[in-house]
N, C-alpha and C positions, 0 to 999 in steps of 0.2 A: 361304525361296524364293530361287532363284538366277536370273540372267538372263544372256543372252549380252552381249557387250560393247556398251555404249551409247556409250562415248567412243572416238574414233579413235586409231589408233596414233600414237605420237610424243609423247604427254603424259608429263610426268615422273612417275615412280613415287613414290607416297607412302612414306616410310620413317619409322620411329619417331624421335622427337626424340633428340638426342645424349645426353640424360640418361636415356633410356628411360621417361620419365614416362608416355607413352601407349602403351608396348609392349603392355600387356594388352588395350587396345582393338583394336590391329591383329591380335594373335593371336586374339582373339575373332571378328573378322570372317572370318578364315580358316576358322573352324569353323562359320560361319553364325550366330554369336551377337552380339547387340548388348550391349556392356558399357559401363557408366558408373560414375562414382564415387559412393560414399555414405559419409558420415561415421559411423564407429562410435560416436563420442561423442554427437552430437545427432541423428543420423538424416537429416541434410540431403543431398539429391541434388544433384549439380552436374555441369555440362558447360560448358566444356572442362576437361580434366584440370588439376589443380593439386596441389601438395604439401600444402597445408593447406586446411581447411574455410573456405569463405567466411563462414559464420555464426558458428562458435565458435572458429575459429583452431586447432582440433585438427590434429595431424599424423596422426591415425588414419584415414586414408582407405582405403577398400576398393573393389575392383571388383566390381560385381554385374551379373548378366545381367538385362535387362529385355525385356518383350515389345516387338516392333518395330511397335507400333501407336501412331499419333498423329493429331493434327489440324493442318491447315494454319493457321498463325498469321499468316503473311505470305508474299508471293511477289513475284517479278519475272521479266520476260522479257527477258534481255539479247539484243541484236542484234549487238553487237560481239564479236570474238574476244578473249578474255582471255589466250590463248596461241596461238602460230602454228599449232599442230596443229588448232585449232578454226576456222581460216579456212574459211568456207563452211558452217559448221555452224549458224549462227544463223538464226532465233532459237531459243532453248531456254528451258526454264522451271526456275527455281530456287525451292525452297520452304524456309521456316523452319517446322519441325515441332515442335509442343509435345507433350510426352509426359505425359499426364495421370496415368499410374500411377507416374511417377518424379519427383514433386515439380514437375511442369510445366516441367522443363528444356526447352531448345529446341536442336534440331540442324538444320544446313543440309544440303541435298543437291539433286540434280537430280530433277525430276518426270518419270518415264518417260511416254511417249505422244506424241501429235502436238504439234508446237510451238504450234499455234493452239487447243489444247484450252481449254475453259472451266475456270477455276480459281476455286474458291469458298472464302473464308475459313471455317474450321471444318469443311471436308470431311475425311473420314477417309482416312488413308493407311497403308500398311504398308511396312516396310523390305524391300528387295530386295537381295540380296547378288550383286555382280558380280565373280567371280573372274578374276584375271589370272595364271593358272598358268604361262604361258610367258614371263613377265617374268624378267629376270636375278635379281631377288629377288621371288618370287611375293607378291602382295598381293590383297586383296579390298576393293572399294569398296562403300559403302552408298548405294543410290539409293532413291527413293520411288515408290510406285504408288498411284493412287486405289483405294479399296475399295468405294465406293458409287456 
């Protein structure tokens, strides 16, 4: 699912790290896919990207597509702008989403919807892809939307 821009113009564009460790993630978001790492050695899921497995220290990390469905593990409602482009945008809601079908890894993102919406720990959310096709280097952000 895609959404029109949630964030205002003027925010810095995310780019892959200099070593391209997270390049597969960003390429996946452009296709509307949520990709995370999984160890081919022991099967452990992990997020954020690393060169080796957190569990067995194998370097055999692979990128796998996961369903963009999760549960709110935690949340906060910032009122202060963390970037000048966000001046006047607060409050907004940020969620930490647990992915039950991917080893319970957790991912951060904005929760779409009214700033004063009720947020319940354990509520179901889905990934929403926000393309920025007109950026100098096109990119897509992952946001979250309540599903129940």
